[in-house]
Backbone of each chain as ProteinMPNN parsed JSONL, in Angstrom:
{"seq_chain_A": "XXXXXXXXXXXXXXXXXXXXXXXXXXXXXXXXXXXXXXXXXXXXXXXXXXXXXXXXXXXXXXXXXXXXXXXXXXXXXXXXXXXXXXXXXXXXXXXXXXXXXXXXXXXXXXXXXXXXXX", "coords_chain_A": {"N_chain_A": [[84.559, 88.262, 80.764], [83.229, 86.703, 83.706], [81.501, 88.472, 86.332], [81.355, 89.373, 89.8], [79.476, 87.425, 91.561], [76.606, 87.595, 93.482], [74.338, 86.328, 95.941], [71.316, 86.169, 98.083], [69.449, 88.7, 96.185], [67.799, 90.323, 97.592], [66.757, 90.666, 100.816], [64.381, 90.061, 103.423], [64.003, 90.105, 106.998], [62.755, 89.188, 110.23], [63.825, 90.924, 113.212], [66.386, 89.354, 115.278], [66.303, 86.883, 113.814], [68.292, 84.837, 111.661], [70.351, 85.164, 108.823], [71.963, 84.629, 105.774], [74.707, 85.368, 103.57], [75.713, 84.965, 99.972], [78.931, 84.892, 98.229], [80.451, 84.817, 95.075], [83.577, 85.145, 93.856], [85.453, 86.74, 91.108], [87.057, 84.794, 88.941], [90.067, 83.779, 89.977], [90.717, 85.885, 91.375], [92.254, 86.628, 94.322], [91.905, 88.162, 96.575], [89.368, 88.903, 98.559], [86.37, 90.672, 99.833], [84.1, 91.768, 102.253], [81.56, 94.343, 102.46], [79.605, 96.731, 104.038], [76.995, 98.678, 103.435], [75.325, 101.261, 104.439], [72.435, 103.053, 103.857], [72.919, 106.326, 102.372], [75.478, 106.48, 103.137], [79.012, 106.005, 102.704], [80.517, 102.53, 101.724], [81.453, 100.262, 104.175], [84.165, 98.598, 105.454], [83.9, 95.226, 106.367], [85.257, 92.59, 106.395], [88.131, 91.374, 105.341], [89.576, 88.889, 103.066], [92.362, 86.886, 102.007], [92.909, 84.624, 99.853], [91.908, 81.984, 101.848], [92.288, 82.891, 104.089], [92.061, 85.266, 106.851], [92.67, 88.613, 106.654], [91.784, 91.044, 107.619], [89.594, 91.503, 110.174], [88.714, 93.638, 111.523], [86.667, 95.537, 111.957], [84.573, 93.997, 111.917], [81.4, 93.017, 113.766], [81.798, 90.946, 116.031], [80.202, 89.288, 117.678], [77.963, 88.903, 116.438], [78.238, 88.513, 113.621], [79.675, 86.537, 111.408], [82.217, 85.294, 108.857], [83.028, 83.115, 106.273], [85.38, 81.545, 104.23], [86.298, 79.122, 103.075], [87.63, 77.526, 100.955], [88.915, 79.199, 99.688], [87.741, 80.374, 97.563], [84.687, 80.878, 96.978], [82.691, 82.534, 99.338], [80.666, 82.886, 102.48], [78.658, 85.039, 104.297], [77.388, 85.806, 107.637], [74.942, 86.735, 109.755], [73.7, 86.687, 113.05], [72.208, 87.062, 116.005], [70.045, 88.8, 113.848], [69.858, 92.495, 113.961], [67.887, 95.526, 113.935], [69.379, 97.596, 113.176], [71.135, 96.672, 111.274], [70.026, 96.557, 108.748], [70.799, 97.315, 105.691], [72.912, 97.359, 102.407], [74.579, 94.614, 101.599], [77.839, 94.226, 100.385], [79.891, 92.425, 98.127], [83.384, 92.091, 97.187], [86.071, 91.751, 94.869], [89.532, 91.553, 94.214], [92.714, 91.422, 92.392], [95.945, 90.27, 93.052], [98.368, 92.758, 93.777], [100.055, 94.816, 91.323], [103.375, 94.109, 90.057], [104.917, 96.574, 90.722], [103.564, 97.207, 92.913], [101.552, 98.706, 92.888], [98.1, 98.903, 93.311], [95.354, 97.034, 92.153], [92.193, 98.137, 91.319], [88.881, 97.588, 92.838], [86.388, 95.025, 92.082], [82.918, 95.05, 92.346], [80.284, 93.025, 93.461], [76.618, 92.843, 92.647], [75.385, 93.204, 95.346], [73.591, 92.552, 98.198], [70.461, 93.569, 99.421], [69.537, 94.045, 102.614], [66.752, 93.817, 104.564], [65.659, 94.564, 108.045], [63.053, 93.977, 110.288]], "CA_chain_A": [[84.839, 87.904, 82.006], [82.126, 86.946, 84.483], [81.792, 89.513, 87.508], [81.32, 88.951, 91.253], [78.136, 86.882, 91.885], [76.112, 87.487, 94.936], [73.009, 86.078, 96.418], [70.169, 86.56, 97.282], [69.488, 90.029, 95.902], [67.002, 91.031, 98.388], [65.953, 89.581, 101.849], [63.479, 90.742, 104.659], [63.971, 89.134, 107.904], [62.509, 89.722, 111.643], [64.988, 91.023, 114.119], [66.673, 88.141, 115.946], [66.447, 85.815, 113.062], [69.488, 84.625, 111.178], [70.561, 85.351, 107.672], [73.325, 84.324, 105.227], [74.718, 85.893, 102.168], [76.907, 83.915, 99.403], [79.318, 85.467, 97.128], [81.541, 84.014, 94.347], [84.358, 86.213, 93.279], [85.861, 86.8, 89.88], [88.002, 83.633, 88.849], [91.646, 83.986, 89.988], [90.864, 86.899, 92.328], [92.788, 86.24, 95.604], [91.506, 88.871, 97.712], [87.863, 88.766, 98.764], [85.983, 91.646, 100.714], [82.706, 92.199, 102.465], [81.335, 95.733, 102.819], [78.458, 97.096, 104.682], [76.742, 100.147, 102.795], [73.962, 101.87, 104.981], [71.792, 104.213, 103.098], [73.605, 107.611, 102.422], [76.876, 106.347, 103.661], [79.912, 105.09, 101.776], [80.711, 101.287, 102.133], [82.458, 100.206, 105.28], [84.727, 97.1, 105.321], [83.639, 94.3, 107.394], [86.35, 91.563, 106.527], [89.089, 91.091, 104.201], [90.262, 87.527, 102.939], [93.389, 86.681, 100.993], [92.762, 83.027, 99.608], [91.199, 81.346, 102.622], [92.719, 83.577, 105.232], [91.461, 86.585, 107.267], [93.451, 89.687, 106.653], [91.355, 92.235, 108.352], [88.203, 91.629, 110.54], [88.932, 94.666, 112.962], [85.177, 96.165, 111.897], [83.19, 92.96, 112.066], [80.888, 92.748, 115.045], [81.895, 89.379, 115.86], [79.3, 88.868, 118.475], [76.881, 88.52, 115.519], [78.495, 88.43, 112.233], [80.866, 85.654, 111.081], [82.285, 85.024, 107.53], [84.087, 82.198, 105.961], [85.895, 81.506, 102.677], [86.777, 77.575, 103.394], [88.401, 76.725, 99.741], [89.795, 80.303, 98.834], [87.031, 80.873, 96.561], [83.394, 81.71, 97.352], [82.494, 83.204, 100.669], [79.499, 83.28, 103.032], [78.633, 86.307, 105.587], [76.357, 85.361, 108.375], [74.317, 87.355, 110.819], [73.148, 85.751, 113.847], [70.877, 87.255, 115.437], [69.98, 90.121, 113.293], [69.317, 93.807, 114.621], [67.419, 96.332, 113.297], [70.519, 98.575, 112.545], [71.999, 95.745, 110.427], [69.351, 96.758, 107.512], [71.982, 97.816, 104.823], [73.161, 96.621, 101.506], [76.158, 93.997, 101.885], [78.652, 94.266, 99.062], [81.214, 91.69, 98.218], [84.276, 92.539, 96.148], [87.264, 91.102, 94.93], [90.725, 92.086, 93.427], [93.867, 90.663, 92.039], [97.298, 90.666, 93.702], [99.002, 94.09, 93.238], [100.934, 94.714, 90.328], [104.8, 93.975, 90.477], [105.207, 97.604, 91.064], [103.232, 97.452, 94.255], [100.357, 99.297, 92.802], [97.084, 98.141, 93.644], [94.216, 97.232, 91.273], [90.626, 98.53, 91.76], [87.723, 96.314, 93.308], [84.909, 94.723, 91.313], [81.785, 94.801, 93.273], [78.893, 92.37, 93.005], [75.305, 93.746, 92.975], [74.823, 93.474, 96.52], [72.184, 92.005, 98.892], [69.812, 94.255, 100.265], [68.864, 93.314, 103.549], [65.836, 94.78, 105.483], [65.474, 93.78, 109.309], [61.937, 94.473, 110.509]], "C_chain_A": [[83.833, 87.986, 82.936], [82.163, 87.82, 85.781], [81.652, 88.826, 88.797], [79.792, 88.637, 91.413], [77.863, 86.938, 93.25], [74.606, 86.909, 94.979], [72.377, 85.924, 97.705], [70.345, 88.023, 96.832], [68.782, 90.917, 96.917], [66.692, 89.951, 99.479], [65.576, 90.497, 103.047], [63.379, 89.913, 105.856], [63.42, 89.929, 109.171], [63.741, 89.96, 112.374], [65.075, 89.707, 114.998], [66.858, 86.891, 115.211], [67.868, 85.838, 112.648], [69.505, 84.799, 109.596], [72.035, 85.159, 107.098], [73.403, 84.774, 104.026], [76.006, 85.031, 101.325], [77.554, 85.028, 98.37], [80.566, 84.73, 96.465], [82.389, 85.061, 93.551], [84.736, 86.111, 91.81], [87.072, 85.823, 89.801], [89.341, 84.148, 88.905], [91.862, 85.336, 91.015], [91.141, 86.515, 93.707], [92.084, 86.879, 96.642], [89.868, 89.184, 97.584], [87.415, 90.06, 99.939], [84.485, 91.564, 100.966], [82.512, 93.693, 102.996], [79.739, 95.749, 103.381], [78.071, 98.522, 104.148], [75.48, 100.424, 103.617], [73.728, 102.954, 104.177], [72.488, 105.679, 103.208], [75.135, 107.651, 102.878], [77.573, 105.67, 102.501], [80.177, 103.475, 102.403], [81.78, 101.194, 103.099], [82.803, 98.713, 105.526], [84.393, 96.452, 106.577], [84.793, 93.153, 107.493], [86.828, 91.602, 105.206], [89.695, 89.74, 104.254], [91.281, 87.649, 101.903], [93.435, 85.155, 100.891], [91.83, 82.702, 100.859], [91.456, 81.852, 103.898], [92.253, 84.807, 105.467], [92.603, 87.512, 107.114], [93.26, 90.758, 107.748], [90.091, 91.806, 108.762], [87.858, 92.47, 111.686], [87.258, 95.325, 113.141], [84.214, 95.106, 111.977], [82.708, 92.651, 113.369], [80.915, 91.253, 115.156], [81.05, 88.498, 116.865], [78.168, 88.413, 117.766], [77.064, 88.366, 114.291], [79.658, 87.432, 112.268], [80.777, 85.512, 109.392], [83.489, 83.876, 107.196], [84.382, 82.083, 104.249], [86.896, 80.15, 102.71], [88.008, 77.334, 102.273], [89.022, 77.961, 99.098], [88.972, 80.661, 97.704], [85.776, 81.31, 96.842], [83.457, 81.9, 98.817], [81.089, 83.318, 101.085], [79.704, 84.282, 104.283], [77.302, 85.893, 106.277], [75.911, 86.323, 109.371], [73.348, 86.669, 111.806], [73.158, 86.139, 115.271], [70.735, 88.535, 114.943], [69.257, 91.195, 114.003], [68.657, 94.785, 113.53], [68.377, 97.422, 112.418], [71.495, 97.715, 111.554], [71.351, 95.989, 108.993], [70.505, 97.717, 106.796], [72.065, 96.869, 103.353], [74.559, 96.031, 101.748], [76.669, 93.782, 100.522], [79.689, 93.405, 99.104], [82.142, 92.05, 96.867], [85.338, 91.669, 96.085], [88.464, 91.738, 93.862], [91.545, 91.213, 93.202], [94.804, 91.076, 92.97], [97.779, 91.962, 93.177], [99.89, 93.765, 92.214], [102.549, 94.731, 90.802], [105.403, 95.263, 91.097], [104.536, 98.269, 92.583], [101.854, 98.344, 94.269], [99.227, 98.493, 92.71], [95.857, 98.139, 92.552], [92.938, 97.533, 91.93], [90.007, 97.377, 92.191], [86.91, 96.366, 91.988], [83.923, 94.578, 92.403], [80.8, 93.81, 92.62], [77.813, 93.291, 93.126], [74.809, 94.108, 94.148], [73.703, 92.723, 96.843], [71.67, 92.978, 99.727], [68.856, 93.815, 101.5], [68.034, 94.447, 104.445], [65.289, 94.035, 106.762], [64.223, 94.633, 109.638], [61.413, 94.044, 112.053]], "O_chain_A": [[83.386, 89.107, 83.178], [83.273, 87.716, 86.303], [81.861, 87.613, 88.805], [78.962, 89.546, 91.391], [78.608, 86.481, 94.117], [73.822, 87.088, 94.047], [73.137, 85.437, 98.541], [71.415, 88.56, 97.117], [69.113, 92.091, 97.083], [66.446, 88.763, 99.27], [66.249, 91.412, 103.521], [62.628, 88.942, 105.761], [63.567, 91.15, 109.227], [64.699, 89.215, 112.168], [64.08, 89.088, 115.376], [67.431, 85.928, 115.721], [68.641, 86.669, 113.125], [68.427, 84.492, 109.088], [73.062, 85.434, 107.718], [72.422, 84.708, 103.286], [77.004, 84.567, 101.877], [76.871, 85.877, 97.797], [81.47, 84.182, 97.095], [81.872, 85.752, 92.673], [84.165, 85.17, 91.259], [88.035, 86.019, 90.542], [89.775, 84.879, 88.015], [92.973, 85.732, 91.366], [90.186, 86.034, 94.318], [91.656, 86.211, 97.584], [89.319, 89.644, 96.583], [88.199, 90.308, 100.855], [83.697, 91.329, 100.05], [83.247, 94.16, 103.867], [78.89, 94.891, 103.14], [78.803, 99.474, 104.418], [74.533, 99.675, 103.376], [74.614, 103.725, 103.808], [72.545, 106.127, 104.353], [75.829, 108.665, 102.954], [77.051, 105.003, 101.608], [80.0, 103.316, 103.611], [82.829, 101.831, 103.006], [81.987, 97.818, 105.743], [84.552, 96.981, 107.677], [85.214, 92.832, 108.604], [86.175, 91.802, 104.182], [90.274, 89.367, 105.275], [91.12, 88.441, 100.974], [93.96, 84.489, 101.783], [90.781, 83.343, 100.789], [90.895, 81.316, 104.854], [91.993, 85.536, 104.51], [93.657, 87.044, 107.543], [94.101, 91.236, 108.51], [89.287, 91.659, 107.841], [87.035, 92.228, 112.568], [86.741, 95.545, 114.237], [83.023, 95.391, 112.107], [83.459, 92.057, 114.143], [80.207, 90.481, 114.51], [81.137, 87.271, 116.916], [77.394, 87.617, 118.297], [76.063, 88.05, 113.647], [80.533, 87.535, 113.128], [79.741, 85.574, 108.73], [84.587, 83.806, 107.748], [83.679, 82.486, 103.323], [88.087, 80.197, 102.402], [89.144, 77.013, 102.621], [89.623, 77.822, 98.033], [89.535, 81.298, 96.813], [85.816, 82.53, 96.999], [84.362, 81.351, 99.445], [80.271, 83.769, 100.283], [80.666, 84.301, 105.051], [76.277, 85.67, 105.633], [76.893, 86.803, 109.937], [72.309, 86.143, 111.407], [74.068, 85.632, 115.926], [71.28, 89.447, 115.565], [68.2, 90.962, 114.589], [68.977, 94.722, 112.343], [68.138, 97.911, 111.314], [72.556, 98.191, 111.148], [72.043, 95.664, 108.028], [70.987, 98.71, 107.341], [71.4, 95.843, 103.211], [75.535, 96.723, 102.037], [76.011, 93.232, 99.638], [80.473, 93.507, 100.047], [81.676, 92.242, 95.744], [85.609, 90.9, 97.007], [88.168, 92.33, 92.825], [91.339, 90.108, 93.704], [94.625, 92.078, 93.662], [97.518, 92.191, 91.996], [100.449, 92.671, 92.132], [102.891, 95.324, 91.825], [106.31, 95.141, 91.92], [104.818, 99.314, 93.168], [101.21, 98.641, 95.275], [99.285, 97.434, 92.085], [95.439, 99.218, 92.131], [92.71, 97.144, 93.075], [90.483, 96.262, 91.978], [86.771, 97.262, 91.155], [84.246, 93.914, 93.388], [80.562, 93.806, 91.412], [77.972, 94.403, 93.631], [74.005, 95.031, 94.28], [72.923, 92.277, 96.001], [72.306, 93.299, 100.731], [67.719, 93.357, 101.397], [68.434, 95.527, 104.879], [64.575, 93.04, 106.639], [64.219, 95.832, 109.356], [60.323, 94.438, 112.467]]}, "seq_chain_B": "XXXXXXXXXXXXXXXXXXXXXXXXXXXXXXXXXXXXXXXXXXXXXXXXXXXXXXXXXXXXXXXXXXXXXXXXXXXXXXXXXXXXXXXXXXXXXXXXXXXXXXXXXXXXXX", "coords_chain_B": {"N_chain_B": [[89.485, 112.52, 113.628], [88.159, 111.735, 110.495], [88.95, 108.919, 108.257], [88.758, 109.243, 105.559], [87.732, 111.889, 103.791], [85.013, 113.735, 102.415], [83.67, 116.39, 100.063], [80.768, 117.759, 101.031], [78.353, 117.811, 99.472], [74.7, 117.751, 98.436], [75.882, 118.274, 94.807], [74.624, 120.475, 92.431], [74.208, 120.903, 89.037], [74.303, 122.706, 85.737], [73.722, 120.985, 82.632], [76.818, 120.766, 80.825], [78.369, 121.96, 82.578], [81.384, 122.548, 84.485], [82.429, 120.565, 86.78], [84.253, 120.071, 90.243], [85.249, 117.554, 92.505], [86.387, 117.329, 95.944], [88.684, 115.429, 98.083], [89.896, 114.384, 101.109], [92.446, 112.634, 103.006], [93.593, 110.755, 105.759], [95.482, 108.913, 106.36], [98.948, 108.793, 105.896], [100.362, 107.151, 104.754], [99.222, 106.057, 102.88], [98.995, 104.536, 99.496], [97.504, 103.833, 97.277], [94.783, 105.162, 95.17], [91.632, 105.779, 94.323], [88.75, 106.74, 92.328], [85.435, 106.217, 92.669], [82.191, 105.398, 90.993], [78.902, 105.617, 91.922], [75.785, 104.565, 91.104], [72.001, 105.318, 91.503], [70.854, 102.715, 93.882], [72.623, 100.743, 93.133], [75.591, 99.239, 92.746], [79.183, 100.171, 93.463], [80.986, 101.37, 91.318], [84.341, 101.181, 89.338], [85.754, 104.147, 88.466], [87.877, 105.633, 87.801], [91.614, 105.14, 88.734], [93.971, 107.168, 90.479], [96.651, 108.592, 89.889], [100.24, 109.653, 90.94], [101.174, 111.435, 89.22], [99.022, 112.847, 88.018], [96.064, 112.3, 86.266], [93.964, 111.793, 83.176], [91.071, 110.864, 81.698], [89.159, 111.004, 78.928], [86.568, 113.154, 79.652], [87.119, 113.389, 82.371], [89.52, 114.276, 84.831], [91.803, 113.482, 87.101], [93.477, 114.292, 90.212], [96.327, 114.241, 92.328], [97.615, 114.908, 95.575], [100.173, 114.447, 97.538], [101.584, 115.615, 99.476], [99.579, 117.164, 100.648], [97.834, 115.575, 101.284], [95.54, 115.007, 99.673], [93.048, 114.683, 97.306], [91.479, 115.258, 94.046], [88.632, 115.217, 91.695], [87.814, 116.038, 88.622], [85.363, 117.082, 86.475], [84.522, 117.67, 83.241], [82.178, 119.459, 81.001], [79.776, 118.694, 81.777], [77.525, 115.852, 81.507], [73.988, 114.748, 81.497], [74.01, 112.003, 82.173], [76.309, 111.836, 83.971], [75.107, 112.069, 86.522], [75.292, 110.967, 89.796], [76.709, 109.179, 92.603], [79.75, 109.968, 93.751], [82.52, 108.526, 94.762], [85.43, 108.609, 96.848], [88.4, 106.757, 97.408], [90.771, 104.885, 99.181], [93.98, 103.456, 99.954], [94.215, 101.518, 103.089], [95.271, 100.35, 106.288], [96.339, 97.974, 105.734], [97.633, 96.566, 102.741], [95.79, 96.18, 100.677], [93.721, 96.915, 101.748], [90.966, 98.846, 101.431], [89.488, 102.138, 101.973], [86.357, 103.795, 101.87], [85.404, 106.926, 101.146], [82.395, 108.96, 102.377], [81.044, 109.898, 99.965], [80.086, 112.037, 97.439], [77.296, 113.542, 96.203], [76.107, 113.98, 92.867], [74.132, 116.075, 90.655], [73.156, 116.454, 87.647], [71.724, 118.735, 85.817], [69.112, 119.49, 83.327]], "CA_chain_B": [[89.1, 112.816, 111.994], [87.639, 110.395, 109.72], [89.974, 108.538, 107.48], [88.724, 109.788, 104.267], [86.701, 113.027, 103.943], [84.759, 114.359, 100.912], [82.846, 117.491, 99.929], [79.401, 117.072, 101.486], [77.262, 117.844, 98.603], [74.936, 117.475, 96.924], [76.218, 119.207, 93.717], [73.304, 120.496, 91.315], [74.932, 121.701, 88.184], [73.67, 122.582, 84.65], [74.426, 120.46, 81.656], [77.88, 121.401, 80.051], [79.468, 122.891, 83.576], [82.559, 121.896, 85.12], [82.555, 120.39, 88.493], [85.235, 119.554, 90.914], [84.976, 117.195, 93.932], [87.447, 116.946, 96.756], [88.708, 114.447, 99.004], [91.272, 114.289, 101.905], [92.663, 111.284, 103.653], [94.437, 110.845, 106.913], [96.663, 107.844, 106.634], [100.206, 109.421, 105.207], [101.05, 105.803, 104.088], [98.34, 105.304, 101.703], [99.719, 104.443, 98.385], [96.56, 103.557, 96.097], [93.838, 106.015, 95.306], [90.625, 105.817, 93.287], [87.559, 107.366, 92.253], [84.388, 105.208, 91.948], [80.832, 106.141, 90.815], [77.879, 104.704, 92.268], [74.284, 105.183, 90.917], [71.059, 105.047, 92.847], [70.459, 101.403, 94.139], [73.67, 100.032, 92.32], [76.803, 98.777, 93.202], [79.988, 100.906, 93.077], [81.954, 100.89, 89.881], [85.599, 101.969, 89.396], [85.874, 105.498, 87.528], [89.522, 105.713, 87.536], [92.628, 105.202, 89.226], [94.501, 108.358, 90.565], [98.32, 108.563, 89.784], [100.883, 110.857, 91.421], [101.404, 112.554, 88.155], [97.626, 113.11, 87.569], [95.706, 111.456, 85.001], [92.786, 112.132, 82.565], [90.347, 110.072, 80.906], [88.038, 111.731, 78.533], [86.128, 114.676, 80.298], [87.559, 113.162, 83.543], [90.67, 114.433, 85.335], [91.996, 112.926, 88.514], [94.812, 114.74, 90.621], [96.783, 113.624, 93.794], [98.577, 116.061, 96.05], [100.36, 113.724, 98.61], [101.918, 116.534, 100.515], [98.441, 117.691, 101.391], [96.804, 114.219, 101.48], [94.436, 115.539, 98.928], [92.564, 114.014, 95.869], [90.565, 115.732, 93.259], [88.199, 114.754, 90.598], [87.335, 117.314, 87.765], [84.555, 116.503, 85.439], [84.268, 118.709, 82.289], [81.185, 119.361, 79.905], [78.736, 117.387, 82.521], [76.387, 115.237, 81.001], [72.958, 114.143, 82.503], [74.377, 110.634, 82.798], [77.087, 111.725, 85.051], [74.591, 112.002, 87.752], [75.65, 109.673, 90.584], [77.607, 109.644, 93.732], [81.219, 109.842, 93.522], [83.158, 108.011, 95.843], [86.812, 108.693, 97.05], [88.777, 105.419, 97.919], [92.188, 105.011, 99.742], [94.12, 102.119, 100.792], [94.189, 101.72, 104.523], [96.473, 100.11, 106.962], [96.864, 96.688, 104.908], [97.98, 97.091, 101.582], [94.632, 96.029, 99.817], [92.231, 97.132, 102.423], [90.487, 99.978, 101.053], [88.55, 102.833, 102.718], [85.617, 104.614, 101.229], [84.862, 108.108, 101.951], [81.248, 109.01, 102.346], [80.478, 109.917, 98.702], [79.41, 113.302, 96.873], [76.22, 113.343, 95.218], [76.047, 114.968, 91.901], [72.902, 116.013, 89.898], [73.322, 117.265, 86.389], [70.163, 119.265, 85.602], [68.962, 119.859, 81.906]], "C_chain_B": [[89.036, 111.613, 111.494], [88.963, 110.218, 108.821], [89.819, 109.258, 106.053], [87.476, 110.685, 104.279], [86.457, 113.32, 102.587], [83.915, 115.601, 101.21], [81.407, 116.926, 100.404], [78.191, 116.82, 100.247], [75.926, 118.104, 99.014], [75.27, 118.557, 95.863], [75.167, 119.384, 92.759], [74.073, 121.389, 90.319], [74.249, 121.568, 86.989], [74.52, 121.656, 83.596], [75.64, 121.312, 81.146], [78.815, 121.977, 81.218], [80.524, 121.948, 83.664], [82.339, 121.908, 86.664], [83.659, 119.659, 89.019], [84.714, 118.845, 92.352], [86.636, 116.84, 94.621], [87.554, 116.108, 97.751], [90.034, 114.702, 99.646], [91.289, 112.843, 102.575], [93.78, 111.546, 104.744], [95.7, 109.882, 107.151], [97.99, 108.554, 105.529], [100.896, 108.345, 104.342], [100.624, 105.212, 103.045], [99.062, 105.422, 100.246], [98.8, 104.333, 97.014], [95.412, 104.588, 96.389], [92.812, 105.621, 93.93], [89.479, 106.536, 93.275], [86.472, 106.035, 91.699], [83.118, 106.018, 91.918], [80.034, 105.066, 91.203], [76.424, 105.505, 91.96], [73.309, 104.693, 91.723], [70.706, 103.38, 92.831], [71.418, 100.359, 93.408], [74.901, 99.889, 92.983], [78.05, 99.95, 92.745], [80.727, 100.474, 92.057], [83.35, 101.862, 89.812], [85.529, 102.809, 88.256], [87.271, 105.332, 87.227], [90.484, 105.683, 88.546], [92.929, 106.538, 89.331], [96.078, 107.994, 90.752], [98.886, 109.779, 90.508], [101.032, 111.894, 90.321], [100.093, 113.191, 87.531], [97.249, 112.346, 86.394], [94.254, 111.824, 84.55], [92.129, 111.087, 81.645], [89.105, 110.74, 80.321], [87.811, 113.057, 79.165], [86.44, 114.528, 81.797], [89.101, 113.552, 84.001], [90.834, 114.113, 86.786], [93.365, 113.674, 89.008], [95.015, 114.144, 92.184], [97.648, 114.546, 94.367], [99.035, 115.15, 97.639], [100.831, 114.492, 99.798], [100.771, 116.827, 101.367], [97.501, 116.501, 101.587], [95.36, 114.605, 100.772], [94.179, 114.918, 97.438], [91.574, 115.035, 95.387], [90.226, 115.073, 92.122], [87.379, 115.732, 89.81], [86.627, 116.741, 86.636], [84.216, 117.714, 84.356], [82.84, 118.392, 81.4], [80.127, 118.307, 80.53], [77.567, 116.98, 81.703], [75.379, 114.631, 81.965], [73.465, 112.876, 82.995], [75.585, 110.682, 83.645], [76.439, 111.804, 86.539], [74.632, 110.832, 88.622], [76.472, 110.201, 91.69], [78.829, 109.161, 93.489], [81.889, 109.649, 94.787], [84.929, 107.843, 96.052], [87.355, 107.103, 97.753], [90.216, 105.565, 98.088], [92.536, 103.854, 100.409], [94.431, 102.38, 102.159], [95.357, 100.852, 104.873], [97.157, 98.906, 106.163], [96.645, 96.993, 103.453], [96.797, 97.267, 100.338], [93.668, 96.264, 100.516], [92.075, 98.755, 102.362], [89.392, 100.9, 101.917], [87.899, 103.609, 101.975], [85.366, 105.871, 101.921], [83.136, 108.176, 101.691], [80.502, 109.189, 100.959], [80.009, 111.789, 98.497], [78.432, 112.956, 95.96], [76.272, 114.208, 94.054], [74.875, 114.858, 90.959], [73.097, 116.808, 88.786], [72.003, 117.514, 85.956], [70.121, 119.754, 84.004], [68.753, 121.468, 81.722]], "O_chain_B": [[89.649, 110.615, 111.872], [89.826, 111.081, 108.665], [90.79, 109.796, 105.522], [86.381, 110.307, 104.698], [87.305, 113.243, 101.698], [83.504, 115.865, 102.34], [81.022, 115.784, 100.152], [77.384, 115.893, 100.167], [75.865, 118.752, 100.059], [74.913, 119.713, 96.088], [74.772, 118.352, 92.215], [74.531, 122.475, 90.675], [73.567, 120.553, 86.853], [75.747, 121.567, 83.657], [75.476, 122.528, 81.045], [79.919, 122.431, 80.917], [80.604, 120.852, 83.109], [82.152, 122.822, 87.467], [84.078, 118.682, 88.398], [83.962, 119.405, 93.149], [87.632, 116.341, 94.097], [86.539, 115.936, 98.425], [91.042, 115.1, 99.062], [90.323, 112.083, 102.644], [94.679, 112.378, 104.626], [96.644, 110.062, 107.921], [97.713, 108.739, 104.344], [101.744, 108.541, 103.472], [101.121, 104.299, 102.385], [99.67, 106.455, 99.966], [99.219, 104.655, 95.902], [95.079, 104.88, 97.538], [93.198, 105.265, 92.817], [89.164, 107.027, 94.359], [86.603, 105.233, 90.774], [82.923, 107.038, 92.58], [80.267, 103.88, 90.968], [76.043, 106.6, 92.373], [73.526, 103.808, 92.551], [70.312, 102.86, 91.787], [71.004, 99.234, 93.126], [75.099, 100.651, 93.93], [77.855, 100.59, 91.712], [81.081, 99.303, 91.919], [83.386, 103.041, 90.167], [85.279, 102.339, 87.146], [87.596, 104.775, 86.178], [90.112, 106.375, 89.493], [92.388, 107.293, 88.523], [96.558, 107.256, 91.612], [98.204, 110.786, 90.695], [101.005, 113.101, 90.563], [100.174, 113.991, 86.6], [98.068, 111.82, 85.64], [93.409, 112.129, 85.392], [92.848, 110.502, 80.835], [88.137, 111.019, 81.029], [88.672, 113.935, 79.222], [86.08, 115.449, 82.53], [89.951, 112.963, 83.333], [89.995, 114.493, 87.603], [94.322, 113.661, 88.234], [94.157, 113.733, 92.964], [98.501, 115.029, 93.622], [98.342, 115.211, 98.654], [100.564, 114.143, 100.948], [100.846, 116.78, 102.595], [96.391, 116.669, 102.092], [94.269, 114.483, 101.328], [95.063, 114.736, 96.602], [90.879, 115.642, 96.202], [91.053, 114.429, 91.477], [86.348, 116.207, 90.286], [87.206, 115.97, 85.871], [83.609, 118.696, 84.785], [82.479, 117.239, 81.163], [79.718, 117.308, 79.938], [76.738, 117.791, 81.289], [75.717, 114.102, 83.024], [73.372, 112.637, 84.199], [75.968, 109.6, 84.091], [77.106, 111.636, 87.56], [74.085, 109.783, 88.282], [76.872, 111.363, 91.769], [79.007, 108.026, 93.048], [81.848, 110.445, 95.725], [85.571, 107.003, 95.421], [86.644, 106.468, 98.531], [90.88, 106.247, 97.307], [91.82, 103.259, 101.214], [94.923, 103.475, 102.432], [96.264, 100.595, 104.082], [98.373, 98.877, 105.977], [95.648, 97.573, 103.022], [96.791, 98.08, 99.414], [92.577, 95.892, 100.084], [92.719, 99.628, 102.944], [88.48, 100.316, 102.501], [88.599, 104.306, 101.241], [85.141, 105.912, 103.131], [82.65, 107.447, 100.827], [79.401, 108.654, 100.821], [79.685, 112.542, 99.416], [78.637, 112.178, 95.029], [76.532, 115.376, 94.345], [74.576, 113.766, 90.475], [73.221, 118.01, 89.022], [71.21, 116.598, 85.737], [71.081, 120.361, 83.53], [68.611, 121.948, 80.597]]}, "name": "protein", "num_of_chains": 2, "seq": "XXXXXXXXXXXXXXXXXXXXXXXXXXXXXXXXXXXXXXXXXXXXXXXXXXXXXXXXXXXXXXXXXXXXXXXXXXXXXXXXXXXXXXXXXXXXXXXXXXXXXXXXXXXXXXXXXXXXXXXXXXXXXXXXXXXXXXXXXXXXXXXXXXXXXXXXXXXXXXXXXXXXXXXXXXXXXXXXXXXXXXXXXXXXXXXXXXXXXXXXXXXXXXXXXXXXXXXXXXXXXXXXXXXX"}
C-alpha cells in the first residue's frame, strides 16, 4: 500500500513570500489532516477534511493560511504571506472512516515538509 | 489545562530497563487513544492503539484509565532502538479529530 505522499520535502523562503505544500493521501482514505509541528512540540492540527468538506479549521490562521481538497483526494496548504514563526514541519495525515463499532483507526502520516522562513 | 499532557522527560535509561510514560487528557468524551513514536526528523508512526481493557504488543503495554483520564505506556527490556519521542494521542471534539501531546523523549543508553 502506497503511503501518504507530500512535497516538497524542504522549502526555504523569505518572510512575506508565499509557499504551497501538496499532499496525496492513501487511496480510499476519506479523512485528511494538515498538522504543524514546531521543533520540540507535538503536532498541532491546522485543518481536517472529510472528502472535500472541511470538518475543523478552528486552529488555522485564516488571515494567512488556506487549504483546499477540491476533488476529495489530494490537498494543498498555502501560506501567504509567511512569517518567521511559520518555520515548522507541515505534516499531512490520512485515515479511514471509523470501524462499525465507532472505534477510530490511527493516522498514517506523510514524511512532512520542513519549512524555514528567513 | 492543556488537552493532552505528558511526562516532560527526557528519560535516560540503560538497555534492559523498564520505563513507563504517563499521559492525561481533559476531554472526558474522548473515545480513541493511541501511542505514536517519532524518531528524530521523521514523521510520527503509530505504535499502538490503547483499549479499555489494556493491551500488549511484545515488550510494549498500554493501559487506559477512563475514570482518571489517564493513559500509560510501559516498555520492558528497553533496546537502543527504542530511543525516540513517544506521543500520546487522544481524539478531540470531532470524532476523528486527534490531539497530540507534547511528547516524551526517551534515550536508551548502552
